[in-house]
C-alpha positions in Angstrom: 7.0 -120.6 3.1 6.1 -119.5 6.6 8.4 -117.0 8.1 10.7 -118.2 10.9 9.8 -117.1 14.3 12.9 -116.1 16.2 13.1 -114.9 19.7 15.8 -112.4 20.4 16.8 -111.8 24.1 18.2 -108.4 25.0 20.0 -108.2 28.4 21.3 -105.0 29.9 23.9 -105.6 32.5 26.5 -103.9 34.6 29.8 -105.1 36.0 30.3 -105.1 39.8 33.5 -106.2 41.7 33.4 -109.2 44.0 32.5 -108.3 47.6 35.8 -109.8 49.0 37.8 -108.7 46.0 38.7 -112.4 45.3 38.4 -114.2 42.0 36.1 -117.1 43.0 36.7 -120.6 44.4 35.4 -123.0 46.9 37.3 -123.3 50.2 38.3 -126.9 50.6 37.9 -127.0 54.4 34.7 -125.1 54.9 33.0 -125.4 51.5 32.3 -121.7 51.4 32.1 -119.8 48.2 34.3 -116.8 47.6 34.8 -114.0 45.1 32.3 -113.7 42.2 30.5 -116.9 43.3 29.9 -115.5 46.8 28.7 -112.2 45.3 26.1 -114.0 43.3 25.0 -116.1 46.2 24.6 -113.0 48.3 22.3 -111.5 45.7 24.6 -108.6 44.8 25.1 -110.0 41.3 23.3 -112.2 39.0 26.0 -113.9 36.8 29.6 -114.9 37.5 31.9 -115.8 34.7 34.9 -118.2 35.2 37.0 -120.1 34.7 36.2 -121.9 38.0 37.5 -125.2 39.3 34.9 -128.0 39.0 33.3 -128.5 42.4 29.9 -130.0 43.3 29.3 -127.2 45.8 28.9 -124.7 43.0 26.1 -126.8 41.3 24.3 -127.1 44.6 24.1 -123.4 45.4 24.1 -121.8 41.9 22.7 -122.5 38.4 25.4 -123.8 36.0 24.7 -122.4 32.7 25.3 -124.4 29.4 28.8 -124.3 28.2 29.8 -123.6 24.6 32.3 -125.7 22.6 35.0 -123.0 23.1 34.6 -122.8 26.9 37.7 -124.9 27.4 40.9 -123.6 29.0 43.7 -125.2 31.0 45.7 -124.7 34.3 49.4 -124.7 33.6 52.9 -123.6 34.4 54.3 -120.5 32.7 58.0 -120.0 32.5 60.2 -117.5 30.7 63.6 -117.3 29.0 65.8 -114.7 27.4 66.8 -117.0 24.5 64.7 -119.9 23.0 67.9 -121.9 22.3 71.2 -122.5 24.1 73.9 -121.1 21.9 77.0 -122.6 23.7 77.6 -126.3 22.9 77.8 -128.9 25.6 81.2 -129.4 27.0 83.1 -132.8 26.9 82.5 -133.5 30.6 78.8 -132.8 30.3 78.3 -135.4 27.7 77.4 -137.7 30.6 75.9 -136.8 33.9 77.8 -137.3 37.2 76.4 -140.7 37.9 77.5 -142.1 34.6 81.1 -140.8 35.1 81.1 -142.5 38.5 79.8 -145.7 37.0 82.5 -145.6 34.3 85.3 -145.2 36.8 83.8 -148.1 38.9 83.8 -150.3 35.9 87.4 -149.4 35.2 88.3 -150.3 38.8 86.3 -153.5 38.5 88.2 -154.7 35.4 91.6 -153.8 37.1 90.5 -155.6 40.2 89.4 -158.8 38.3 92.8 -158.9 36.5 94.7 -158.2 39.6 92.9 -160.9 41.5 93.4 -163.4 38.7 97.1 -162.8 38.7 97.5 -162.9 42.5 95.6 -166.2 42.7 97.3 -167.9 39.7 100.7 -166.2 40.2 101.1 -166.0 36.4 102.7 -162.9 34.7 102.1 -159.3 35.6 104.2 -157.0 37.8 105.8 -158.0 41.0 103.7 -155.7 43.3 100.0 -154.7 43.5 100.8 -151.0 43.0 102.8 -151.6 39.8 100.0 -153.7 38.4 97.3 -151.2 39.3 99.2 -148.2 37.9 100.1 -150.0 34.7 96.5 -151.0 34.0 95.2 -147.6 34.8 97.5 -145.8 32.4 97.2 -148.5 29.6 93.4 -148.4 30.1 93.1 -144.6 29.7 95.6 -144.7 26.9 93.3 -147.1 25.0 90.3 -144.9 25.8 92.0 -141.9 24.3 93.2 -144.1 21.4 96.8 -143.6 22.2 99.6 -146.2 21.5 100.8 -148.2 24.4 104.0 -150.3 25.0 102.0 -153.2 26.5 102.4 -156.4 24.7 99.4 -158.7 24.2 98.9 -161.0 27.1 99.4 -164.8 26.6 96.7 -165.7 29.2 93.2 -166.3 27.7 91.4 -164.8 30.7 93.3 -161.6 30.4 92.7 -161.4 26.7 89.0 -161.8 27.2 88.9 -159.0 29.7 91.1 -156.8 27.5 88.6 -157.5 24.6 85.7 -156.4 26.6 87.6 -153.2 27.7 88.5 -152.5 24.0 84.9 -152.9 22.9 83.7 -150.7 25.7 86.3 -148.0 24.7 85.1 -148.1 21.2 81.5 -147.6 22.2 82.3 -144.8 24.5 84.5 -143.1 21.9 81.7 -143.4 19.4 79.2 -142.0 21.9 81.4 -139.0 22.8 82.1 -138.3 19.1 78.4 -138.4 18.2 77.4 -136.1 21.1 80.1 -133.6 20.3 79.1 -133.5 16.6 75.5 -133.2 17.5 76.3 -130.3 19.9 78.2 -128.5 17.2 75.4 -128.9 14.6 72.1 -128.8 16.6 71.4 -125.9 19.0 69.9 -127.2 22.2 66.5 -125.8 23.2 66.2 -123.9 26.4 64.7 -126.0 29.2 60.9 -125.7 29.5 58.9 -126.4 32.6 56.3 -128.9 31.4 55.2 -130.8 34.4 55.2 -130.8 38.2 58.2 -133.1 38.2 60.2 -130.4 36.3 59.2 -127.9 39.0 60.1 -130.1 41.9 63.6 -130.7 40.4 64.3 -127.0 40.7 63.6 -126.0 44.3 65.3 -122.7 43.7 62.5 -121.5 41.4 60.0 -119.3 43.2 56.4 -120.3 42.5 54.2 -117.3 42.0 50.4 -117.6 42.0 47.4 -115.3 42.6 45.9 -115.7 46.0 42.2 -116.4 46.5 41.7 -117.6 42.9 41.1 -120.8 41.1 44.9 -121.1 40.8 45.2 -121.4 44.6 42.4 -123.8 44.7 44.1 -125.9 42.0 47.4 -125.9 43.9 45.6 -127.0 47.2 44.0 -129.9 45.4 47.3 -130.9 43.7 49.1 -130.7 47.0 47.2 -133.9 48.0 48.5 -135.8 44.9 49.8 -139.2 46.0 53.0 -138.9 43.9 54.0 -135.2 44.2 51.8 -133.9 47.0 54.4 -133.9 49.8 57.2 -132.4 47.8 54.9 -129.8 46.4 53.6 -128.7 49.7 57.2 -128.4 50.9 58.1 -126.3 47.8 55.1 -124.1 48.3 56.0 -123.6 52.0 59.6 -122.7 51.4 59.7 -120.9 48.1 56.4 -119.5 46.9 54.9 -116.0 46.6 51.2 -115.1 46.6 50.2 -112.0 44.7 47.0 -110.4 43.2 45.7 -110.6 39.7 47.0 -107.0 38.8 50.3 -108.1 40.4 50.8 -110.8 37.7 51.0 -108.1 35.0 53.8 -106.2 36.6 57.3 -106.0 35.0 59.2 -107.4 38.0 57.5 -110.7 37.4 58.3 -110.7 33.7 62.0 -110.1 34.5 62.0 -112.9 37.1 60.5 -115.3 34.6 63.0 -114.4 31.9 65.9 -114.7 34.4 64.9 -118.2 35.3 64.2 -117.3 38.9 60.5 -117.8 39.1 57.5 -119.6 37.4 53.8 -119.0 37.6 50.9 -121.3 38.3 47.9 -119.8 36.6 45.0 -120.4 34.2 46.2 -120.1 30.6 43.7 -117.8 28.9 43.9 -115.0 31.4 47.7 -115.1 31.7 48.2 -115.2 27.9 45.8 -112.4 27.1 46.5 -110.0 30.0 50.2 -110.6 30.7 52.2 -112.4 28.0 50.5 -110.5 25.2 51.8 -107.2 26.7 55.2 -108.5 27.7 55.9 -109.8 24.2 55.3 -106.3 22.8 57.4 -104.4 25.5 60.3 -106.9 25.6 62.3 -109.5 23.6 61.7 -112.2 26.2 60.1 -115.6 25.4 57.6 -117.5 27.5 56.3 -121.0 27.5 52.9 -122.2 28.8 52.5 -125.8 29.7 49.2 -127.7 30.2 48.8 -129.5 33.6 45.0 -130.3 33.3 41.9 -128.8 31.6 39.4 -126.4 33.0 36.0 -125.1 32.0 35.1 -121.4 31.5 32.1 -121.9 33.6 29.3 -119.4 33.9 27.1 -119.5 37.0 23.9 -117.6 37.7 21.8 -117.0 40.7 19.0 -119.5 41.3 16.9 -116.6 42.5 16.6 -115.5 38.8 13.4 -116.5 37.0 13.8 -120.1 35.5 12.6 -118.8 32.2 15.5 -116.2 32.2 18.1 -118.8 33.1 16.8 -121.2 30.4 16.7 -118.4 27.9 20.4 -117.5 28.6 21.3 -121.2 28.3 19.9 -121.1 24.8 22.1 -118.2 23.6 
């Protein structure tokens, strides 16, 4: 057998900080490269390693090196919590939201109104005054809902019996729903709310959005701000309740405490934040963190087109 001819490429390199101390992105308005990308373009460095947002401007000015199969990451929302589950069971009044309670009350008034109107039109049975009829049906209706005995005799009018039957069936369904909800709350511990999407963020305007300035995270936020569904609300949220910091600032303990206290969330690329921030916080505290996935990114590597083509091609093969 002939020996295999293998070429080994040895590269000696040094690390230099970006000229403008930014991470690296493309400004949407001017198309200008910043951070590591601008440093390579200026000839002060040869290679810039991402993740970077996908933008055709990068491929026009720099050489996009071949990506490996593990060069995927994601841009997401990082939220924190002190407990992963809510220990206290849900109260009786929280079994339904406020709108459901209002609708239930309106349904009760509608049933009383139908019966009252029927009696006034036909002049058959019932109390002598509207107030007496309304009070009687309100008390009897809630008595049935609470499964209490009432002194009301069955009506002799078919219309009133049909409406009463509908009310009894509704009460049975409501009672079963309440009982099932309360049993579930006593048995199953409710998970702490996690921020999984932009919709979740926009439902909580009190949450401060923290992000690193002059990074792909800011670029992603700017692009998402033009989303046809959430764009306007996201821009308003970022204008009124956001905080731009630096990459080292993301590792500080004040941000960890704000996340755990449910006062802030972070928009950031996942691999950097989990390896530099969450990995250290989980060792130094008992807090818990949840990382969602908004959309995927590539861990792109770009080199200068001024490098010899043979060198760029050789690096691509590694």
